[in-house]
C-alpha positions in Angstrom: 68.7 185.3 69.2 69.3 182.9 72.0 66.8 180.8 73.0 66.5 180.3 76.8 64.3 178.2 79.1 64.1 180.3 82.4 61.2 178.0 84.2 63.8 174.8 83.6 61.4 172.9 81.0 63.9 172.2 78.5 64.8 168.3 78.9 68.6 167.4 79.3 69.2 165.8 75.4 67.7 169.4 74.4 70.4 171.7 72.1 70.9 175.3 73.2 70.6 177.3 69.6 72.1 180.6 69.4 70.9 182.8 66.2 72.6 185.5 65.0 71.2 188.4 62.6 73.4 189.0 59.7 73.9 192.4 57.8 71.9 193.4 55.5 74.9 193.6 53.3 76.6 190.9 52.0 79.6 189.2 53.8 82.0 186.3 53.3 81.0 182.8 54.0 84.3 181.0 52.9 87.2 181.9 50.8 90.1 179.6 49.4 93.2 180.3 47.7 93.9 178.3 44.6 96.8 177.1 42.5 95.1 176.8 38.6 98.0 175.6 36.8 99.5 173.2 39.4 102.9 175.2 39.7 102.4 175.5 43.4 102.1 179.0 43.1 99.1 180.7 44.5 97.2 182.3 41.3 93.5 182.5 42.1 91.5 183.9 44.8 87.7 182.5 45.6 85.2 183.8 47.8 81.8 182.6 48.5 78.9 185.1 49.8 76.2 184.6 51.9 74.0 187.0 49.6 74.0 189.2 46.3 75.0 192.8 46.4 71.6 195.0 46.5 71.1 197.9 44.3 71.8 200.4 46.9 75.6 198.1 48.0 78.9 198.5 46.2 82.2 196.4 46.5 84.8 198.5 46.3 87.6 196.5 46.7 89.0 193.6 48.3 92.0 193.3 50.8 94.0 190.1 51.0 96.5 189.5 53.7 98.9 187.0 53.4 102.6 186.0 54.5 103.0 189.5 56.0 101.4 191.8 52.9 98.1 193.2 51.9 97.1 192.7 48.8 94.3 195.3 47.6 92.4 194.4 44.5 90.0 196.8 43.1 86.7 196.0 42.7 87.3 196.5 38.5 89.8 193.5 38.6 87.4 190.8 40.3 85.1 188.6 38.7 81.6 188.8 40.2 79.1 185.8 39.5 75.9 185.9 41.9 77.4 184.9 45.2 81.0 184.0 44.1 84.0 186.2 43.3 87.2 185.4 41.7 89.9 187.1 41.9 93.2 186.6 39.8 96.2 186.6 42.1 99.8 187.2 41.8 101.7 186.4 45.0 105.1 188.1 46.1 106.0 185.0 48.2 106.4 182.4 45.6 105.6 178.7 45.6 103.2 177.7 48.8 101.7 174.4 49.1 99.3 175.3 52.0 98.5 178.8 51.8 96.5 180.6 54.6 95.4 184.2 55.9 92.5 187.1 56.0 90.3 188.5 53.3 88.1 191.4 53.6 85.6 193.6 51.4 85.4 196.8 51.5 81.9 198.0 50.8 79.6 201.0 50.2 76.1 201.1 51.6 73.4 203.5 52.8 74.4 203.3 55.8 78.2 203.5 55.4 81.5 201.8 54.6 81.4 198.2 56.2 83.8 195.6 55.8 83.1 191.5 56.0 86.0 189.7 56.9 87.3 186.0 57.2 90.2 184.0 56.8 90.8 181.7 53.8 91.8 178.2 53.5 94.2 176.3 51.3 93.2 175.3 48.1 96.6 174.1 46.4 96.7 170.5 45.6 99.5 168.7 46.8 102.2 167.7 44.6 106.0 165.9 44.8 108.7 168.3 44.7 111.6 165.7 45.4 112.1 162.2 45.0 114.8 159.4 45.7 115.0 155.7 45.0 117.1 153.9 47.2 120.0 151.9 45.8 118.5 148.3 44.7 120.0 145.9 42.3 118.1 143.2 43.9 114.4 141.7 43.5 113.3 143.4 46.7 110.6 146.2 46.3 111.8 149.6 45.7 112.1 151.9 48.4 111.2 155.7 47.2 112.1 158.8 49.5 109.7 161.5 48.7 109.0 165.1 49.9 105.8 166.7 49.2 104.8 170.3 48.6 102.8 170.7 52.1 101.9 168.4 54.6 99.7 165.4 53.6 97.7 162.8 55.5 99.6 159.7 56.0 96.8 157.5 55.5 95.9 158.4 52.2 99.7 157.6 51.0 99.1 154.0 50.4 97.6 152.4 47.2 98.0 153.5 43.8 99.1 157.0 44.2 102.0 157.4 41.9 103.0 157.5 38.5 106.3 156.6 37.3 107.4 158.2 33.5 110.1 156.1 31.7 112.9 158.1 31.3 113.9 156.4 27.6 110.5 155.9 26.3 107.8 158.5 28.3 105.6 155.4 28.9 104.1 155.4 32.3 103.3 153.0 35.0 101.4 153.2 38.3 103.5 152.5 41.5 101.2 151.2 44.5 102.3 152.1 48.0 102.5 149.2 49.8 104.5 150.4 53.2 105.1 153.5 55.0 108.4 152.7 56.3 109.4 156.0 58.0 108.0 159.2 58.6 110.9 162.1 58.5 108.2 165.0 59.1 104.6 165.9 57.9 105.8 166.3 54.1 108.5 163.7 53.7 108.2 160.3 53.8 109.9 157.0 53.2 107.7 154.2 51.4 108.2 151.3 49.8 106.6 150.6 45.9 105.7 147.8 44.1 105.3 148.4 39.9 102.0 147.5 38.0 102.4 144.2 36.8 105.0 143.4 34.0 106.3 146.7 34.4 110.0 147.1 35.3 111.6 148.6 38.5 112.3 152.3 39.0 115.4 153.9 38.2 117.2 156.8 38.5 116.2 159.5 35.6 112.6 158.4 35.5 110.2 160.9 37.1 107.5 160.6 39.3 104.2 162.7 39.7 101.1 162.2 41.6 97.6 160.2 40.3 95.1 163.2 39.8 92.1 162.8 42.3 90.1 163.2 39.0 92.1 159.7 37.8 91.5 158.0 41.2 94.1 159.1 43.5 93.4 159.6 46.8 96.0 161.2 48.6 95.3 164.4 50.0 96.6 167.2 52.0 95.4 168.4 55.6 92.9 170.6 53.6 91.6 167.5 51.8 93.1 168.7 48.7 93.7 165.8 45.8 96.7 165.8 43.3 95.6 168.3 40.6 95.4 167.0 37.1 98.4 169.1 35.9 100.7 168.3 38.8 104.2 168.5 38.4 106.7 165.8 37.8 110.3 165.3 39.5 113.2 163.3 38.2 113.9 160.4 40.1 117.4 160.7 42.0 119.9 158.3 43.7 119.8 157.5 47.5 122.6 155.4 48.1 122.0 152.3 50.0 123.6 148.7 50.5 125.8 149.1 47.4 125.3 146.1 45.2 128.6 143.8 44.4 129.5 143.7 40.7 131.9 140.9 41.3 134.2 139.1 43.3 137.4 136.8 42.7 139.8 135.2 45.0 143.9 135.1 44.5 146.7 133.2 45.5 149.1 136.4 45.3 152.4 134.6 46.5 151.7 131.2 45.0 152.2 129.4 47.9 148.7 127.4 47.5 147.1 129.1 50.3 144.3 131.7 49.2 145.2 134.9 50.6 143.4 137.7 49.4 139.1 137.8 47.9 138.8 141.2 45.9 135.1 142.7 45.5 134.2 145.0 43.1 130.9 146.8 43.9 128.7 148.5 41.5 129.6 152.4 42.6 132.5 153.8 44.4 131.8 152.7 48.0 133.4 154.4 51.5 134.9 152.0 53.9 132.4 153.1 56.9 129.5 152.1 55.0 130.5 148.4 55.5 130.5 146.4 58.7 131.9 142.9 58.0 132.5 140.8 55.1 132.1 136.9 55.3 133.7 134.4 53.3 132.6 130.9 53.1 134.7 128.2 51.7 132.8 124.7 52.0 131.5 124.3 55.5 134.2 127.0 56.9 133.3 130.7 57.2 135.2 133.5 58.1 133.7 136.7 59.4 136.2 139.9 58.8 135.8 143.4 60.1 135.6 145.7 56.7 137.8 148.2 58.6 141.0 145.9 58.1 140.2 145.4 54.5 142.5 147.2 52.1 140.9 149.9 49.6 142.7 149.3 45.9 140.1 151.8 43.8 137.1 153.8 44.9 134.7 150.8 44.1 137.2 147.6 44.5 138.5 146.4 48.5 141.3 143.5 49.0 140.2 141.1 51.9 142.8 139.6 53.4 142.1 135.7 54.2 145.6 134.3 54.1 145.9 133.6 58.2 142.2 132.1 58.0 143.1 129.8 55.0 146.2 129.1 56.4 144.6 127.5 59.1 142.3 125.1 57.1 145.8 123.4 56.1 145.0 122.6 52.8 146.3 123.3 49.7 143.3 124.5 47.4 143.2 127.0 44.8 139.8 126.1 43.3 136.5 125.4 43.8 133.8 127.7 45.0 134.0 130.5 47.4 131.2 132.8 48.5 131.3 136.2 49.9 128.4 138.1 52.1 128.7 141.9 53.1 126.9 143.3 55.7 126.4 146.9 56.0 126.3 149.9 58.8 123.2 151.8 57.8 121.2 148.9 56.6 121.0 146.1 59.3 119.6 142.8 58.2 120.4 144.0 54.3 122.9 141.3 52.5 125.0 141.5 49.6 126.3 138.3 48.1 128.5 137.4 45.5 129.9 134.0 44.2 133.9 134.7 43.9 135.4 133.7 40.9 138.5 131.3 40.9 141.2 133.7 39.8 143.9 131.9 41.7 146.3 129.8 39.7 147.4 126.1 40.4 150.7 124.7 42.2 152.2 121.9 43.1 151.2 119.8 46.2 153.3 116.8 46.3 155.2 114.8 43.5 156.7 111.3 43.6 159.0 109.4 40.9 158.5 105.7 40.7 162.2 104.8 39.2 161.8 102.0 36.3 163.1 98.9 36.8 166.3 96.8 34.8 165.1 94.5 32.0 166.5 91.2 31.4 169.4 92.8 29.5 170.5 95.5 32.4 168.6 98.0 30.1 166.3 100.6 32.6 162.5 101.0 32.1 161.5 104.6 31.9 160.4 106.3 35.1 156.9 107.3 36.2 156.0 110.4 37.8 152.8 111.3 39.8 152.2 115.0 40.6 149.2 116.2 42.8 147.8 120.0 42.5 145.7 122.2 44.0 143.3 122.0 41.6 142.4 120.5 38.2 145.0 121.1 35.2 143.1 120.3 31.9 146.2 120.0 29.7 150.1 119.6 30.0 153.0 120.9 27.4 156.0 118.4 27.2 158.1 119.8 29.9 155.8 121.9 32.5 158.0 121.4 35.7 161.4 122.5 37.0 163.5 120.9 39.3 166.5 121.3 41.5 169.0 118.9 43.2 168.8 118.6 47.2 172.7 118.4 46.8 173.7 121.5 45.2 170.8 123.3 44.0 171.6 122.3 40.5 168.6 122.8 38.2 166.8 120.2 35.5 164.0 119.5 34.0 162.2 116.3 32.8 160.5 115.8 29.1 157.2 114.1 30.0 154.5 112.1 28.3 151.0 112.9 30.1 149.3 109.4 30.7 146.3 110.8 32.5 144.7 111.3 35.8 144.9 108.9 38.6 141.5 109.4 39.8 138.2 111.7 39.5 138.3 114.8 41.7 142.0 114.3 43.3 144.0 116.5 41.0 146.7 114.0 40.6 148.3 113.2 37.2 150.5 110.4 35.9 153.5 111.0 33.4 156.3 109.2 31.6 159.7 110.6 32.2 161.0 110.6 28.5 164.3 112.0 29.4 166.3 114.4 31.7 167.8 117.6 30.8 170.6 117.7 31.9 171.1 114.1 32.0 171.1 112.9 35.7 171.8 109.4 37.0 168.7 109.6 38.9 166.5 112.3 40.5 166.8 111.9 44.1 164.2 112.2 47.0 164.5 116.0 48.6 164.6 117.3 45.3 163.0 120.3 44.9 160.0 120.8 42.1 158.1 123.6 40.8 155.8 124.8 37.9 157.4 126.3 35.3 156.0 130.1 35.4 156.6 129.8 31.0 155.0 126.3 30.5 151.5 127.8 30.3 150.3 125.3 33.2 147.0 127.0 34.0 143.6 125.4 35.9 140.0 125.0 33.9 139.2 128.8 34.4 142.8 129.7 32.1 144.4 131.2 35.0 148.1 130.3 34.5 151.0 130.0 37.0 153.2 132.5 36.0 154.7 133.4 39.3 158.3 132.4 39.4 158.2 131.8 43.1 155.3 129.7 42.9 155.2 126.7 45.7 158.4 124.4 45.9 157.4 120.7 46.8 159.9 118.2 47.9 160.1 115.0 45.6 159.0 112.1 46.8 161.1 108.9 45.5 159.4 105.4 45.4 161.9 103.0 44.7 160.7 99.8 43.6 162.1 96.9 45.5 165.0 95.9 43.9 166.5 91.8 44.2 170.2 91.7 44.2 172.3 89.9 42.3 175.8 88.8 44.2 178.7 88.0 42.4 182.1 86.9 43.6 185.5 87.8 41.4 187.3 84.6 42.6 186.8 81.6 44.4 188.8 80.1 46.0 191.3 82.8 45.9 194.6 84.2 47.3 195.7 87.4 48.8 197.6 87.7 45.5 194.7 87.1 43.2 194.1 89.9 40.8 191.0 91.4 40.6 189.8 92.2 37.3 187.2 93.1 34.4 184.8 95.6 34.5 182.1 94.0 36.3 184.4 93.7 39.2 187.0 96.5 38.9 190.5 96.5 40.1 192.9 95.3 42.8 193.6 91.9 44.8 192.3 89.6 46.5 188.4 89.1 46.0 185.6 91.3 44.9 182.0 90.7 46.1 179.8 92.9 43.9 176.0 93.3 44.4 173.6 94.3 41.4 170.3 95.6 41.8 167.3 94.5 39.6 165.7 98.1 39.6 167.2 101.5 40.7 167.8 102.7 44.1 168.7 105.2 46.1 172.2 105.2 47.7 171.4 107.3 50.3 168.8 105.2 51.8 170.6 101.5 51.2 173.0 100.3 53.4 175.1 97.1 52.7 177.3 95.4 54.6 179.4 92.1 54.6 180.3 89.9 57.6 182.9 87.2 57.2 182.7 84.2 59.7 184.9 81.2 60.4 184.3 77.8 60.8 182.9 77.9 64.2 180.9 81.1 64.0 183.4 83.8 64.8 183.7 87.1 63.4 186.8 87.7 61.2 186.1 90.7 59.1 183.1 93.0 58.9 182.7 95.9 56.5 180.8 98.5 54.4 179.9 97.8 50.8 181.0 101.2 48.9 178.5 102.0 45.8 179.8 100.8 42.6 178.3 100.6 38.6 175.1 101.6 39.8 175.7 98.7 42.6 177.7 97.7 45.5 181.1 96.5 46.0 183.5 94.9 48.9 186.9 93.7 48.5 188.4 91.0 50.8 192.4 90.2 50.5 191.6 87.7 53.4 192.6 89.7 56.4 191.1 89.2 60.0 190.0 92.6 61.8 193.5 93.0 63.1 194.9 93.1 59.5 196.4 89.6 59.9 195.8 87.0 56.9 193.4 84.4 57.9 194.2 80.4 57.6 193.7 78.4 54.6 190.0 77.4 54.8 186.3 77.9 54.0 184.7 81.1 55.2 180.9 82.2 55.5 180.3 85.6 53.7 176.8 87.1 54.8 175.8 89.9 52.9 173.1 92.1 54.2 171.1 94.9 52.5 168.8 97.2 54.7 166.8 100.3 53.1 164.5 103.0 54.6 161.4 101.2 53.7 162.6 98.3 56.3 163.3 96.2 53.6 165.8 93.3 54.0 167.9 91.4 51.5 170.4 88.7 53.1 172.4 86.4 51.2 175.2 84.0 51.9 178.3 82.8 50.2 181.1 80.1 51.1 184.4 81.4 50.1 187.7 79.4 50.0 190.9 81.1 50.6 194.4 79.7 49.9 198.1 80.4 50.6 
């Protein structure tokens, strides 16, 4: 029936009403397909009629058209309760989270065999069919990748919707969805979650299900169905993310005192393409290195080559703190940090020998050795170093007594040299010194220098300032005066001998004698030659042309210079007789 107003008396805000006359037999008002055991397989059908059947009306069958199949259900297989028809249903299509289709009532009445047809709606509750947790070893909130059994309303995902079941204990804990990070499609979402207070983070192997609607869960599908009390749980899988670092350490592989490798071990196998760059920070210096230039040692360990960068710092340091930061290709802004452990063995940076002076009795005091290392050394043995001579490469070693560190934080240590093996007159500047790889010399972390090619340092010698004693064999003398005795050697004429009060390096000292006549003319000039740990010069009374000088008194000027710009000058009057 249609109500109209030909006269035009209906007001503008009036509502047009269309009334339909229903048949005298029952018709379908609504129909819904259900899943009573929450396995996401439809198993029940419910129809609501507008009226009950009269005595002259009979239900013959019901036809359900669903997923391309017509299911004919005889009236004897349905349950009729007033205006509600319930039909047990067995689908041929398997799981379906959002079933739709048509249903028809086949009737018999006094006037014929009418049909009532209507669409049926989705009554299957949503459930989770897959869930992965993003790799996360840090303190950041967990991220879950969830696939639902059907499209869900995005706005209903937020809040306390998920229930985590702990794998080891079966304990449950509610999870709160704080953010939808991505919507892959209408049934797959990436969400950020936080556990209930006091609960641990989600781990692989735990199970996940929806909090039922009856327990306060509000997540719903497009038909406003909420989670069933029996909704299924799924095992939480693993989704690779920004791989966490299990540890890192740095090395000085060639033992030259310059860190050349940093090794990083991840907590899982990592493909090189996963990582963008790796940064290494030492003190105020930071080096950003493309990960493509790194070397894969195992499926989870990579070598970062830092030798060139560290060499540019021009410092020999094998200890201290180093930080590693990893940046990932697919996770912009996500960083993984690690403090690299010192696995570099110490080397010698410099070494200085301080020869001992001579005592009043002519005995030589002990030498001292000062050695600076690339890092701190907690203990030493008696013979921790090897040396070789500059002259011919002869190897030797010191037996040492450890005296202590010269100052805090400088890694310099002082020793007394007890003996040299094999015995040498003096160690010389320019000799080479290095750590004996068999001497168990290591840093405070127990990293021992065992590389036989560890860094060679040139030995410096700080000779003590020597005073010189000048002695003359015979004064006055003749050209036939014999030179005798251990002090002066042999020969004829006069011997001028210089004896130092402290050891010296012959290569760094120059001694010269100049003889003047009474009016200041140079009569003779010659260099001293090494003799008995000192110097010796001989004058037979000749001048520069080889002729004997006249009888008289002459002035001998002895001058000694060394490489430290120190100078010693002495004069003596010498008498010459025929």
